[in-house]
C-alpha angles and dihedrals in degrees: 000000000000099000096173091055092047093049091051093050114105118230117253122252090250090055093049090049092050093047093051091046091050091051092048092049092048089054102037103039097060091047091047091048091050091048091050090049093051093047089051089050088056093052127095132040128292116236114264090239094051090104138113119319092193093258102107127130138207126208111223126198128242093262089082093069103029099065102263097104122075142194088271089057091051091051089054090048090050090054091046096057099031109124094009130109096253108137103154133050115199103203117194103239102160152353101226116237114250090257091057098255125126121210110225086221088072091075108031095154098047092112091055092051095044093048092047095048093048089050100042102026108037113189093028115115124216116215127187109242105216126178149143140177112277121226128190097210142358122019139308099078150028116309105211091183091064114092092203092054091049090050090053091050090054089049089052088053091053087050097056093043089053086052090059105264113143096216148353122253105199118203112171117157145237103016113177119225111272094017103166093191090063092050090048090052091052090048090054096039103048098064090046092052092044093048087054091055094253141117127243115227123185130200105222133202120238121277124247107279086196128028115275094003088129088062093049094046090049092053089053089053095252110106093190101144138050126209115249089247093056092044087056092051091053093046093052089056093052141067092214131017121193117196113218090224097175137075088066099142089231110159099205135046094233090055093048092048090050090048090053091049090052093046090050091053093049094046093048089054092051106039120079112250092239092057118086107244114199126187114212119243119205109237091167133081114206118148114218141117093283099039123039101190093196090058103033096066129164089235094055092046092051093049091045092051091048091050093049091048091048093053100040113029110354096174099043110132099192094075135103148140128266114215114213115221138358101200094052098042121116131205088257092057092052092045091051090050094046097043096040101041104027122113116271124232 
């Protein structure tokens, strides 16, 4: 066989067309199939009793503890959450320093907020929202594999509990799937928080929508997803776990709602039934590659969470929604939450 001649031979137009078509199909068909699956997940009707269980939470910005918020702001907040299922306020009180410490000067008006909430919103808990960027080596972030850093984070937890907070909401990102340092931190943190009379809440990354996607995203340098197994390990070390079910890059509302329904189903399967599972609701409206505000709506997230709850564990009591975030929320966001997730009858 004349291999040099064959190698010099140009492919025919038919061959080129077939090759291009094959490449297009290999790219488009999986995407189309995934889109169809998400649209199907968004179809149907939620159960009438798939509504608030009184275990919802609201993320509050740093202005509530640095002196910018006033009694008038608290009065507006009271009106906002009156008659809803909001039980926890995650108040940004950090961030943590990269070594795990927390300067008390970061939350100078905490006492004002805590006293005001206890007076005006009885039954609502205030948790200190603490976080930092996670690094795997070097500097510029939190080293979860460092025992000294973990010890300082637990000391920071003791500090905010002594200041009167009723829990710690830990939001450190990104945590790679299988990260043992993060599990070790939770093992050390939870008894400290509980001994201080508080609850430990964790902001969790999304769960693999497809098997092994966490591995693929990790190889690409974007540890966006956790495996269901790792999510369960984190949940078992927490009192509450709130899935950050936004920033999905979904282009249409129906796809985003179906994605939330699927995430809700996966999370319900993984989280113990005595742990509060919260699905994050986007109360913000940025438009970028990761978050299409016109698609990631509060209404779609509420309906998606209700559908997932209906299909997987309709009568689960330890379930709620997490509203992110107060300073970016619109009247339409609050209306979607109230009308979609409020008790019927």
